[in-house]
C-alpha positions in Angstrom: 62.7 -107.9 127.5 65.4 -109.7 129.5 64.6 -113.2 129.8 63.9 -114.0 133.6 66.7 -116.0 135.5 66.1 -119.3 137.1 66.5 -118.6 140.6 69.5 -119.9 142.8 69.3 -123.2 144.6 69.7 -123.3 148.1 72.4 -126.1 147.9 75.2 -126.5 145.7 78.6 -124.8 145.4 77.2 -121.4 144.9 74.9 -121.7 147.6 77.8 -122.2 150.0 80.0 -119.4 148.9 77.1 -117.1 148.9 76.5 -118.1 152.7 80.2 -117.8 153.5 80.4 -114.3 152.3 77.2 -113.2 153.7 78.3 -114.3 157.4 81.7 -113.1 156.7 80.4 -109.6 156.1 77.9 -109.6 159.0 80.9 -110.7 161.2 82.7 -107.7 160.5 80.0 -105.6 162.2 80.2 -104.2 165.3 77.2 -104.7 167.8 76.1 -101.2 167.1 76.3 -101.8 163.2 74.7 -105.2 163.9 71.7 -103.6 165.8 71.3 -100.8 163.0 71.2 -103.4 160.4 68.6 -105.3 162.1 66.3 -102.3 162.2 66.9 -101.4 158.7 66.3 -104.9 157.6 62.8 -104.7 159.3 61.8 -101.2 157.9 62.5 -101.9 154.5 61.3 -105.1 153.4 62.6 -106.7 150.2 59.8 -107.2 147.5 57.1 -106.7 150.2 58.2 -109.6 152.2 60.3 -109.2 155.5 61.6 -111.6 158.2 59.3 -111.4 161.3 60.9 -109.1 164.0 60.7 -111.7 166.6 63.5 -113.9 164.7 65.6 -110.6 164.2 65.5 -109.0 167.7 67.8 -110.9 169.5 69.9 -112.5 166.5 73.7 -112.7 166.0 75.6 -112.4 162.9 75.3 -116.4 162.5 71.7 -116.4 163.2 70.9 -113.6 161.0 72.7 -115.3 158.1 70.9 -118.3 158.6 67.6 -116.6 158.8 68.5 -114.1 155.5 69.6 -117.3 153.6 66.5 -119.1 154.6 64.1 -116.4 153.8 65.5 -115.3 150.6 67.6 -117.9 149.3 71.3 -118.1 149.5 72.4 -115.7 146.4 69.4 -113.3 146.6 70.2 -112.9 150.4 73.5 -111.2 149.3 71.4 -108.4 147.5 69.3 -107.6 150.2 72.4 -107.8 152.7 74.3 -105.5 150.6 71.4 -102.8 150.1 70.6 -102.9 153.9 74.3 -102.4 155.0 74.1 -99.4 152.4 70.9 -97.9 154.2 72.6 -98.6 157.9 75.7 -96.4 156.7 77.8 -99.3 156.7 79.0 -98.9 153.1 82.5 -100.0 153.2 81.5 -103.5 154.1 78.6 -103.3 151.5 81.4 -102.3 148.8 83.5 -105.1 149.8 80.8 -107.5 149.6 79.8 -106.6 146.2 83.3 -106.7 144.9 83.9 -110.4 146.8 80.3 -111.6 144.8 81.3 -110.4 141.5 84.7 -112.3 141.9 83.4 -115.3 143.2 79.7 -115.5 142.0 79.1 -113.0 139.2 76.6 -110.9 139.0 72.9 -111.8 140.3 69.9 -112.0 138.1 68.3 -108.6 140.0 71.6 -107.1 139.5 71.8 -107.6 136.0 72.3 -104.4 133.9 70.9 -103.9 130.5 73.1 -104.0 127.5 73.1 -100.2 127.1 74.3 -100.2 130.7 77.2 -102.5 130.5 78.4 -101.4 127.2 79.8 -98.5 129.2 81.2 -100.6 132.2 82.9 -102.9 129.4 84.6 -99.9 127.3 86.0 -98.8 130.5 87.1 -102.5 131.6 88.9 -102.6 127.8 90.6 -99.4 128.4 91.8 -100.3 131.7 92.9 -103.8 130.5 94.8 -102.7 126.9 96.0 -99.1 127.9 99.4 -100.7 128.2 100.9 -103.4 126.0 103.9 -105.5 126.9 107.1 -104.8 124.7 109.3 -108.1 123.8 111.4 -107.6 126.9 108.4 -108.0 129.1 108.3 -103.9 129.5 104.8 -102.5 129.7 104.6 -99.1 127.8 101.2 -97.2 127.1 99.6 -98.0 123.9 99.0 -94.5 123.3 102.3 -93.3 123.6 104.3 -96.3 121.7 101.9 -96.8 118.9 103.4 -95.2 115.7 101.2 -95.2 112.7 101.6 -98.1 109.9 100.9 -97.8 106.3 97.8 -100.0 105.3 96.9 -100.6 101.7 93.2 -101.8 100.7 93.3 -104.7 98.2 90.6 -105.6 96.0 89.9 -109.1 95.1 91.2 -109.6 91.1 94.2 -108.2 89.9 93.6 -105.0 88.3 96.0 -103.2 85.4 99.5 -103.9 86.5 101.9 -101.4 86.7 105.6 -101.8 86.9 106.0 -98.4 88.6 104.1 -95.8 89.8 101.7 -93.9 87.8 102.2 -90.5 87.3 98.7 -89.6 88.8 97.8 -90.5 92.4 96.6 -94.4 92.5 93.1 -94.6 93.9 94.2 -97.6 96.3 97.5 -95.8 97.9 98.5 -97.0 101.2 97.5 -94.6 104.3 98.5 -93.9 107.3 96.9 -95.8 110.1 95.0 -93.2 111.6 91.1 -93.3 113.2 90.2 -92.4 109.6 92.1 -95.2 108.0 90.5 -97.9 110.4 87.1 -96.4 110.0 87.3 -96.8 106.4 88.4 -100.6 106.7 84.6 -101.2 106.8 83.6 -98.6 103.9 80.5 -99.7 101.5 81.9 -101.1 98.2 80.4 -99.5 94.8 77.5 -101.9 95.0 76.8 -100.3 98.5 77.5 -103.4 100.5 79.6 -103.0 103.6 82.0 -106.2 104.3 81.5 -108.2 107.5 85.0 -109.7 107.5 88.3 -107.8 107.0 91.4 -109.2 106.8 94.8 -107.4 107.7 97.7 -109.3 106.4 101.1 -108.8 106.4 104.7 -110.3 107.0 105.8 -111.3 110.4 106.6 -108.6 112.6 104.9 -105.8 110.4 102.9 -104.5 113.4 99.4 -106.6 112.4 98.7 -107.5 116.5 99.5 -103.9 117.5 97.2 -102.3 115.0 94.5 -104.9 116.0 95.0 -104.0 119.9 94.8 -100.1 118.8 91.9 -100.5 117.0 90.3 -102.2 120.1 91.6 -99.5 122.3 90.4 -96.8 120.1 87.0 -98.3 119.9 86.7 -98.3 123.8 87.7 -94.9 123.6 84.7 -93.9 121.3 86.9 -93.3 118.4 85.9 -96.0 116.2 82.7 -97.6 114.7 80.4 -95.7 117.0 76.7 -96.3 116.6 77.7 -99.7 114.6 79.5 -101.7 117.8 78.3 -102.1 121.2 80.8 -104.6 121.9 84.4 -105.6 120.6 86.4 -108.8 121.5 90.0 -109.6 121.1 90.6 -113.1 120.5 94.3 -114.5 120.2 93.8 -117.4 118.0 97.0 -119.4 118.9 96.2 -119.0 122.3 92.6 -120.5 122.1 93.7 -123.4 119.8 96.1 -124.7 122.3 93.6 -124.2 125.5 92.9 -127.8 126.8 88.9 -128.5 127.0 85.9 -127.2 125.4 84.5 -123.8 125.3 81.6 -122.0 123.9 81.7 -118.4 122.2 79.6 -117.3 125.1 82.4 -118.9 127.5 85.0 -116.9 125.4 82.8 -113.6 125.4 82.4 -114.0 129.4 86.5 -114.4 129.6 86.7 -110.8 128.3 84.5 -109.2 130.7 85.2 -107.4 134.0 82.8 -110.2 135.7 80.8 -113.3 135.0 77.5 -111.5 135.0 77.6 -109.8 131.8 74.4 -110.1 129.8 75.8 -112.4 127.0 72.6 -113.6 125.7 71.1 -109.9 125.2 74.5 -109.4 123.7 74.2 -112.1 121.4 70.7 -111.3 120.4 72.1 -108.5 118.3 75.2 -109.9 116.6 75.3 -107.3 114.0 76.6 -105.0 116.7 79.6 -107.2 117.8 83.1 -107.1 116.5 85.4 -110.2 116.9 88.9 -109.5 116.3 90.6 -112.7 115.6 94.7 -112.4 115.7 96.6 -114.8 114.2 94.0 -116.7 112.2 96.3 -118.5 109.9 97.6 -120.8 112.8 94.3 -122.6 112.2 94.5 -126.2 111.2 93.8 -127.5 107.7 90.0 -127.3 106.5 90.1 -131.0 105.6 90.7 -132.1 109.1 87.2 -133.8 110.6 88.0 -132.5 113.8 87.5 -128.8 112.7 83.9 -129.0 111.3 82.8 -125.4 112.0 80.6 -124.7 115.3 77.2 -123.2 114.6 75.9 -122.6 118.3 77.1 -119.8 120.5 76.4 -121.6 123.7 77.9 -125.2 122.5 80.9 -126.2 124.1 83.4 -127.0 121.3 87.1 -126.9 120.6 88.7 -123.5 120.0 89.4 -124.5 116.3 85.7 -125.2 115.8 84.4 -122.1 117.2 87.1 -120.0 115.1 86.2 -121.8 112.1 82.2 -121.1 112.6 83.2 -117.4 113.2 85.5 -117.1 109.9 82.7 -119.0 107.7 79.9 -117.2 109.3 78.4 -120.4 110.1 78.3 -118.7 113.8 76.9 -115.5 114.1 76.7 -114.5 110.4 76.0 -110.8 110.9 78.8 -110.3 113.1 81.6 -108.0 112.2 85.3 -109.7 112.0 89.1 -108.3 112.1 91.2 -111.1 111.1 94.9 -110.7 111.2 97.2 -113.5 109.3 100.8 -113.5 107.9 100.9 -112.5 104.4 102.7 -115.8 103.1 99.2 -117.6 103.9 96.6 -116.4 102.1 95.4 -119.6 100.7 95.1 -121.3 104.0 92.1 -118.8 104.9 90.8 -118.1 101.4 88.5 -121.4 101.9 87.3 -120.3 105.2 86.2 -116.7 104.8 82.9 -115.5 103.3 83.4 -112.4 101.0 86.6 -110.7 102.8 88.0 -107.3 102.3 91.8 -107.5 102.3 94.2 -104.9 103.7 97.8 -105.0 103.8 99.6 -103.8 106.6 102.9 -102.3 105.2 104.9 -101.1 108.1 106.4 -97.8 108.9 106.7 -95.0 106.2 109.8 -93.1 106.2 108.6 -90.4 108.3 107.2 -92.9 110.9 110.2 -94.8 111.2 111.9 -91.4 112.9 109.1 -91.1 115.1 109.2 -94.6 116.3 113.1 -93.8 117.2 112.0 -90.8 119.1 109.2 -92.7 121.3 111.4 -95.3 121.7 114.6 -93.2 123.3 112.6 -90.6 124.9 116.2 -88.9 124.8 116.5 -86.4 121.6 120.2 -86.7 121.8 120.3 -90.5 121.5 117.2 -90.5 119.3 118.5 -88.4 116.7 122.1 -90.5 116.9 120.7 -93.4 116.4 118.3 -92.3 113.6 120.9 -90.6 111.7 123.4 -94.0 112.0 120.3 -96.2 110.6 119.6 -93.2 107.9 122.9 -93.6 106.6 122.8 -97.4 106.2 120.5 -97.7 103.3 119.9 -101.3 103.7 119.3 -101.4 107.6 117.1 -98.1 107.0 114.8 -100.0 104.5 114.8 -102.9 107.1 113.2 -101.1 109.6 109.9 -100.3 107.9 109.0 -103.6 109.8 108.3 -102.6 113.4 109.4 -105.5 115.3 113.1 -105.1 113.4 112.9 -101.6 114.4 112.2 -102.4 117.9 115.3 -104.5 117.7 117.2 -101.9 115.9 116.6 -99.5 118.7 117.2 -102.1 121.4 120.5 -102.8 120.2 121.7 -99.4 119.6 120.5 -98.2 122.9 122.7 -101.0 124.5 125.5 -99.6 122.4 125.0 -96.4 123.0 124.8 -96.8 126.8 128.0 -99.0 126.5 129.5 -96.2 124.8 130.3 -98.7 121.9 130.9 -97.9 118.0 127.3 -98.0 116.2 129.4 -99.1 113.3 128.9 -102.7 114.4 125.5 -103.1 113.4 125.0 -105.1 110.4 122.3 -104.8 107.7 120.2 -108.1 107.5 117.3 -109.0 109.6 119.5 -112.2 110.5 122.7 -110.0 111.6 120.2 -107.8 114.0 118.9 -110.9 115.7 122.1 -112.3 116.2 123.2 -109.3 117.6 120.5 -108.9 119.9 121.0 -112.4 121.2 124.9 -111.3 121.8 124.1 -108.6 123.7 121.8 -110.7 125.9 124.7 -113.5 126.2 127.5 -110.4 126.7 125.1 -109.2 129.8 126.0 -112.4 131.7 128.9 -112.7 134.0 132.2 -114.3 132.5 131.8 -117.1 135.0 128.1 -117.9 133.9 128.6 -117.5 130.0 129.3 -121.1 129.4 126.1 -122.4 131.3 123.9 -119.4 129.4 125.2 -120.8 126.0 124.2 -124.2 126.8 120.8 -123.2 127.8 120.4 -121.1 124.7 121.5 -124.5 122.5 118.8 -126.4 124.3 116.3 -123.4 123.7 117.1 -123.8 120.2 116.2 -127.3 120.1 112.7 -126.5 121.7 112.1 -123.8 119.3 112.8 -126.3 116.6 110.7 -129.1 117.5 108.1 -126.3 117.9 108.6 -125.1 114.3 108.3 -128.1 112.7 105.7 -129.4 114.9 103.5 -126.3 114.4 103.7 -125.6 118.2 104.1 -121.9 119.7 103.3 -123.0 123.3 105.4 -125.6 125.6 104.0 -127.4 128.8 106.4 -127.5 131.8 107.4 -131.0 131.2 108.8 -129.5 127.5 111.2 -127.1 129.6 112.0 -130.0 132.7 112.8 -132.3 129.7 115.4 -129.9 128.3 116.7 -128.6 131.6 115.3 -125.1 131.0 112.7 -124.4 133.6 114.0 -121.7 135.7 116.6 -121.1 133.5 118.3 -117.4 132.8 117.2 -117.9 128.9 113.5 -119.1 130.1 113.2 -115.6 131.7 114.6 -113.8 128.8 113.1 -115.5 125.9 109.8 -117.0 127.2 106.6 -115.8 128.5 104.8 -117.8 130.9 100.7 -118.1 130.8 98.5 -119.6 133.1 95.4 -121.0 131.3 92.6 -122.5 133.2 92.5 -126.1 132.6 89.6 -128.9 132.8 90.7 -129.7 136.4 93.5 -127.0 137.5 95.1 -124.5 136.0 97.5 -125.1 132.9 101.0 -123.3 132.7 102.4 -122.9 129.1 105.3 -121.2 127.8 105.8 -119.3 124.4 108.6 -117.2 123.1 108.3 -113.4 123.6 107.9 -113.4 119.8 107.2 -115.8 117.1 109.9 -114.5 115.3 112.2 -115.4 118.0 111.2 -119.0 118.1 111.9 -119.2 114.3 115.4 -117.7 114.5 116.1 -120.1 117.4 114.6 -123.1 115.4 117.3 -121.7 112.4 120.1 -121.5 114.6 119.7 -124.8 115.9 120.7 -126.2 112.5 124.3 -124.7 113.1 124.8 -125.6 116.8 124.0 -129.3 116.2 125.8 -131.7 113.5 123.7 -133.5 111.3 125.0 -136.6 112.8 124.4 -135.6 116.3 121.5 -137.9 118.3 119.4 -134.5 118.7 119.4 -133.9 114.9 118.1 -137.3 113.9 114.7 -136.1 113.9 113.9 -132.8 112.2 117.4 -132.2 110.4 117.9 -129.3 107.8 116.3 -131.8 105.1 113.4 -131.8 106.9 113.3 -127.9 106.7 114.3 -127.3 103.3 112.1 -130.2 101.8 109.1 -129.9 104.1 105.8 -130.5 102.8 104.6 -127.5 100.6 101.5 -126.9 102.8 103.8 -126.1 105.4 106.1 -123.8 103.0 104.4 -120.5 104.4 104.9 -121.7 107.9 108.5 -122.6 107.4 109.8 -119.3 105.2 110.8 -117.2 108.1 112.7 -120.1 109.7 114.4 -120.7 106.1 115.3 -117.1 105.7 117.1 -116.9 108.9 119.1 -120.4 108.4 120.4 -119.0 104.9 121.4 -115.4 107.0 123.4 -117.8 109.3 125.3 -119.7 106.5 127.7 -116.4 105.6 131.1 -116.9 106.6 131.0 -113.9 108.9 127.7 -115.0 110.4 129.1 -118.5 110.9 132.3 -116.9 112.9 130.0 -114.8 114.8 128.1 -118.1 116.1 130.9 -120.0 117.1 132.6 -116.8 119.0 129.0 -116.0 120.7 128.0 -119.8 121.1 131.5 -121.3 122.2 131.1 -124.3 119.5 132.2 -125.4 115.9 129.9 -124.9 113.0 129.8 -127.5 110.4 130.3 -126.6 106.8 128.2 -129.5 105.9 125.0 -127.5 106.5 126.0 -124.9 104.2 126.6 -127.3 101.5 123.1 -129.0 102.1 121.2 -125.6 101.4 123.3 -124.7 98.5 122.5 -128.3 96.6 119.0 -127.8 97.5 118.8 -124.2 96.0 120.5 -125.5 93.0 118.0 -128.2 92.8 115.3 -126.0 92.8 115.1 -125.4 89.1 113.3 -122.6 87.2 110.1 -121.8 87.8 107.2 -122.7 84.9 106.3 -119.2 83.3 104.5 -119.1 80.1 106.7 -118.3 77.4 106.5 -114.8 75.7 105.2 -115.7 72.2 102.0 -117.8 73.7 98.5 -116.4 73.9 98.7 -116.2 77.7 100.1 -113.1 77.4 98.1 -111.6 74.6 94.9 -112.4 76.8 94.0 -109.1 78.7 92.1 -111.3 81.3 93.3 -113.0 84.1 92.5 -116.4 84.8 90.4 -116.7 88.1 91.9 -120.0 89.0 95.3 -118.4 89.0 94.4 -116.5 92.2 94.7 -119.9 94.2 98.0 -120.4 93.1 99.2 -117.0 94.5 101.2 -118.8 97.4 103.3 -121.2 94.8 103.7 -118.3 92.4 105.6 -116.0 94.9 107.6 -118.7 95.7 110.7 -118.0 93.8 110.8 -114.4 95.4 111.1 -116.3 98.8 113.9 -118.1 97.5 115.5 -115.1 96.5 115.0 -113.5 100.2 116.9 -116.2 101.3 119.8 -115.9 99.5 119.7 -112.4 100.0 120.1 -112.9 103.6 123.2 -114.6 103.5 124.8 -111.6 101.8 127.8 -113.7 100.7 128.1 -112.7 96.8 130.1 -115.9 96.0 127.4 -118.7 97.8 124.5 -116.7 96.0 126.4 -116.6 92.5 126.7 -120.3 92.9 123.4 -121.1 94.1 122.0 -119.4 91.3 124.3 -120.8 88.6 121.9 -123.6 88.0 119.2 -121.2 87.1 118.4 -120.4 83.4 116.2 -117.4 84.3 114.7 -116.0 87.4 111.2 -115.7 86.8 108.6 -113.8 88.8 105.0 -113.7 88.1 102.4 -111.4 89.5 104.1 -109.9 92.1 103.5 -106.9 94.0 106.8 -105.4 94.6 107.5 -103.5 97.7 110.9 -101.5 98.1 112.6 -104.3 100.3 111.2 -106.6 97.5 113.3 -104.8 94.8 116.3 -104.5 97.0 116.1 -108.1 97.4 115.9 -108.6 93.4 118.4 -106.2 93.0 120.9 -108.3 95.1 120.5 -111.5 93.3 120.6 -109.8 89.8 123.9 -108.6 90.8 125.1 -111.9 91.5 123.9 -113.2 88.1 126.3 -115.5 85.9 127.0 -115.2 82.0 123.8 -116.4 80.2 121.0 -115.9 82.8 117.8 -114.2 82.4 115.1 -111.9 84.3 111.8 -112.3 83.2 108.9 -110.1 85.2 105.4 -111.0 84.3 102.5 -109.3 85.2 104.3 -107.5 87.9 103.4 -104.1 89.9 104.8 -102.0 92.5 103.1 -101.4 96.0 101.9 -97.7 96.6 104.9 -96.2 98.5 103.4 -93.6 100.7 99.7 -92.5 101.5 99.7 -88.9 100.1 101.8 -86.8 97.8 103.5 -84.0 99.1 102.0 -80.4 97.7 104.7 -78.8 95.8 106.1 -75.4 97.0 105.4 -72.2 95.3 108.6 -72.0 94.1 109.1 -75.3 92.5 105.6 -74.9 91.0 106.8 -71.5 89.5 110.0 -73.4 88.4 108.1 -75.8 86.6 106.0 -73.5 85.0 109.3 -71.6 83.6 110.8 -74.8 82.5 107.8 -75.8 80.8 109.1 -74.7 77.6 112.3 -76.9 77.7 112.6 -80.3 76.1 111.0 -83.2 77.2 114.1 -84.9 77.9 115.1 -82.1 80.2 111.8 -82.5 81.8 112.3 -86.3 82.2 115.4 -85.7 84.0 113.8 -83.9 86.6 111.9 -86.9 87.7 112.9 -88.7 90.7 114.4 -92.2 90.4 111.8 -94.5 89.7 111.4 -97.7 92.3 113.0 -99.9 89.9 116.0 -97.7 89.9 118.0 -100.1 92.3 117.4 -103.1 89.8 118.7 -101.2 87.0 121.9 -100.4 88.9 122.4 -103.6 89.8 122.2 -104.6 86.2 125.2 -102.2 85.6 127.5 -103.8 88.1 130.5 -105.0 86.5 130.1 -108.1 88.3 126.4 -108.6 86.8 126.5 -110.9 83.9 122.6 -110.9 83.4 122.2 -111.1 79.3 118.5 -111.1 79.2 115.6 -108.8 80.4 111.8 -109.6 79.7 109.0 -107.1 81.1 105.7 -108.6 80.0 102.3 -107.2 80.5 103.6 -104.4 82.7 102.8 -100.6 82.5 106.0 -99.1 82.3 105.8 -95.4 83.4 108.3 -92.5 82.1 110.7 -92.6 85.2 111.1 -96.5 84.8 111.8 -95.7 81.1 114.3 -93.3 81.6 115.9 -95.6 84.4 116.0 -98.5 82.1 117.6 -96.3 79.4 120.2 -95.3 81.5 121.2 -98.9 82.4 120.9 -100.0 78.8 123.9 -97.4 77.9 126.5 -99.3 81.0 125.1 -103.0 81.4 127.9 -104.9 80.7 126.2 -108.3 79.8 122.9 -107.3 78.7 122.3 -108.6 75.1 118.3 -109.3 74.8 115.6 -106.9 76.0 111.8 -108.2 75.5 108.8 -105.7 76.1 105.9 -107.8 75.6 102.3 -106.4 75.7 103.4 -103.6 78.1 101.9 -99.9 77.9 104.7 -97.2 76.9 104.2 -93.5 76.7 105.7 -91.8 73.7 108.3 -90.4 75.9 109.0 -93.3 77.4 109.3 -94.9 74.1 111.9 -92.5 73.0 113.9 -92.7 76.2 114.5 -96.5 75.5 115.3 -95.7 71.9 118.2 -93.0 73.2 119.5 -95.8 75.6 119.6 -98.7 72.7 121.4 -96.1 70.3 124.0 -95.1 72.8 127.4 -96.3 71.6 128.3 -98.6 74.6 124.7 -100.3 74.6 125.3 -104.3 73.8 121.6 -105.2 73.3 121.8 -107.2 70.2 117.8 -109.0 70.5 114.9 -106.4 70.6 111.4 -107.8 71.1 108.6 -105.4 71.3 104.7 -106.3 71.2 103.1 -103.1 72.0 99.1 -102.8 72.3 97.5 -100.3 70.2 98.8 -97.8 67.5 102.5 -96.7 68.4 103.3 -93.3 66.8 106.0 -93.4 69.0 107.7 -96.2 67.1 109.4 -93.6 64.9 111.8 -93.2 67.6 112.7 -96.8 67.9 113.0 -96.8 63.9 115.3 -93.9 64.0 117.6 -95.7 66.5 118.2 -98.4 63.8 120.6 -96.2 62.0 122.7 -95.6 65.1 123.0 -98.8 67.2 125.9 -100.2 66.5 125.0 -103.6 68.1 121.3 -104.3 67.5 121.1 -107.2 65.1 117.6 -108.9 65.7 114.4 -107.0 65.9 111.1 -108.4 66.4 107.8 -106.2 66.3 105.7 -109.3 66.4 102.3 -107.9 68.0 102.7 -104.3 67.1 100.4 -102.1 64.8 102.2 -100.9 61.9 100.2 -98.4 59.7 101.3 -98.2 56.2 103.3 -94.8 56.7 105.3 -96.1 59.4 106.0 -99.5 57.7 107.5 -97.4 54.8 109.7 -95.1 57.3 110.8 -98.6 58.3 111.8 -99.8 55.1 113.4 -96.7 54.1 115.8 -96.8 57.2 116.4 -100.6 56.6 118.2 -99.9 53.4 120.2 -97.1 55.2 123.9 -98.0 54.8 124.5 -97.1 59.0 121.6 -99.7 59.9 123.2 -103.2 60.9 120.1 -105.3 61.6 120.3 -108.8 60.3 116.8 -110.2 61.3 113.5 -108.4 61.1 110.3 -110.5 62.5 106.7 -109.1 61.8 105.1 -112.8 62.0 101.8 -111.5 63.4 101.7 -108.0 62.0 98.9 -107.1 59.5 100.4 -105.5 56.2 98.5 -104.2 53.3 99.6 -105.5 49.8 101.4 -102.3 49.2 103.5 -102.7 52.5 104.7 -106.5 51.7 105.9 -105.1 48.2 108.1 -102.6 49.9 109.6 -105.0 52.3 110.1 -107.3 49.1 112.2 -104.5 47.7 113.8 -104.1 50.9 115.0 -107.9 50.4 116.1 -107.1 47.0 118.2 -104.1 48.0 119.6 -106.0 51.2 119.6 -109.8 50.3 121.3 -110.8 53.9 118.8 -109.3 56.0 116.0 -111.9 56.9 112.7 -110.6 57.3 110.0 -113.0 58.9 106.3 -112.8 57.8 104.0 -115.0 56.4 103.4 -113.2 53.0 107.2 -113.6 52.3 107.5 -117.3 53.0 108.3 -118.0 49.2 111.4 -116.4 49.7 114.4 -118.5 51.2 114.5 -120.1 55.1 116.2 -118.0 57.3 119.7 -119.2 58.6 119.9 -122.3 60.6 118.8 -121.8 64.2 116.7 -118.6 63.9 113.1 -119.4 64.8 110.3 -117.9 62.7 108.5 -116.9 66.0 111.3 -114.7 67.5 
């Protein structure tokens, strides 16, 4: 049963409002309507009570309002009057009274709906409120028309077997397109039958997390999601809540989402297991150790936004409620300590198929959509960038402007930075020539505002901030800032925020080029503050840093000078170059240590995920510059590029490939426990013709079969190694599963890589076909590999192909088989090949290989036959030491 509400007092603000509304309604009646109202009021007493007829018979509107208020109380009198008006057939006045009462006082206790009745009303309200979404240019579009499906991949809490390539069989956690089925699966039960209460949608900026969250809310209201499980769903923008002044309870936040203040909040909160809170941008929460963010535990306690959100996230508040949290993927550690048993899912943007769908939805003109899409499809790098929905929107916006103006589409560049700059340039070019200097000046001030916000971790700005920089009412304010009005303690507070957070980060990066380090505006928050910022803020500054490097290429700097009408100092570029050179080499365990031999991943490493991915973020910065000479100079101080436990997306591979192409002589690349993100949500079925062709060709050689494989996702990396400008000398793949397609592409690279002299495959799993393919590449006359290290788990019969290769390889001089298992028969074959006249091997390391006494004798016989061959094994320690400079543990 619902708890009875206290009756409204006869004095106070609400009583005065009730009297005002009642009198206004009665004064709207004609004399005839007023007469009918008096009679209906007499004939149908409320709650068995009625005002004596003597007081009603000659009462005018003022007298009636006074009698009703005195007899029933101010607010109940409104309900009595509304019902009486309907019986008197004055329905328009009754409806207007109801609407005004809801707007100014909320729903009365007598008119409260039950939770089940209110659920329908609330769903209809959500459908109306969220039917349209605003794009970054403030245009509203229907969410059902514009939303394009995204790839969403569930992630497990622990690292599973790593695969540096796609497996031949479908992966169990392959990315799925974000349809209703996928959204429903977010809360599916695990193997133990437990249903997660917290789901985290993570991904980089602009990848579509917020849009996906809004689509989930809209689909729930439409009856497509979580039926029978969720009664009420609430969308909470965390950034807006954190910057709202004053204290508010969770109950207040719920009322803010409802169509009126009469929502049965207490009844809703009695069943928290049927509530869903969508917390958008939860990574904006302050650090856990801040004393002012102790989590709130009472839904009716007025507290700061940080405390309310903290209570929801760590389940101190409504522990059985469902949470859907969105956060940037660059900050997993910031939320990790707050969440209670979260289920994570990665938003990976558009598939190639959905990129095309987005273009057609955006242009709504088949000819223009096809022309724009064809142009982007032919630009491989630009097409890859369009997996990010926000970048795709910018690309479409720029292309639409160029098509409308009849311009050449080839002006479009291929990095995220260049696309943003082209977008800003198009805005500048739309201004009249006479106004352009003024708009350029306003944009420079906007850049300063953006930098202040980024360094101060602020996304919202007060009117005084805009007034200080003379931006209030300016053209750039209307173009790039959204105005929001938030209820304050005493009065409504007006705030501004950039139309998208990535715009703020782009303008912040641009500010460093527009202001010299010596200028007064650059004293606080110079480039050193950005690049050498607190490690805890590194994820927050990552996108700004990327944009900065993207603006430092000679071509982009010339563009900035042309569009903004100012000279750009080279000092910023030199500062950034010295910073990269000072980063040094990330620490990763050496190949021969026990860390690589252990198949278990240490639990504590999970907390270091953000730091471990930092080298990749540095490569993204260099990639954005697209200036080979600058990148080659920046990487010159690195002995090796080492990446550990990275799940490579296609864009990650493109970034790494570009940087590898710029490697200098003597540099190494080491990938440890890395894997590739699943590319598509499902495999396409082969056509009947292709299946028949596969059967007819099954009798052909395995080599012909492997050539039919499509290129592996790592093909761009291996192609970069064959570039004549690439001087990479060493490649290490440690604890990676290498499918045949990867081995095939690596084999092709070994035949043409101009500088690769060392190859290490450590604790990596290869099939027999894969090892044979690699052996063919190593045996190729143009292969320059001199040192090969192999540590393969389990018996490897396919080693016969590698051993046979020793008779053909013209350059291989060092072979390390430590960690491999060599049966006696395999070692006998190895000894026979070693004595072959064509074998040019100079050093063989078997330091940790278990050998029988007979195998040791065979090796000694080889030593006798070829005294210059160095064989390293403990059983042969009595023999002469290896030449100076050669380690026993190669």
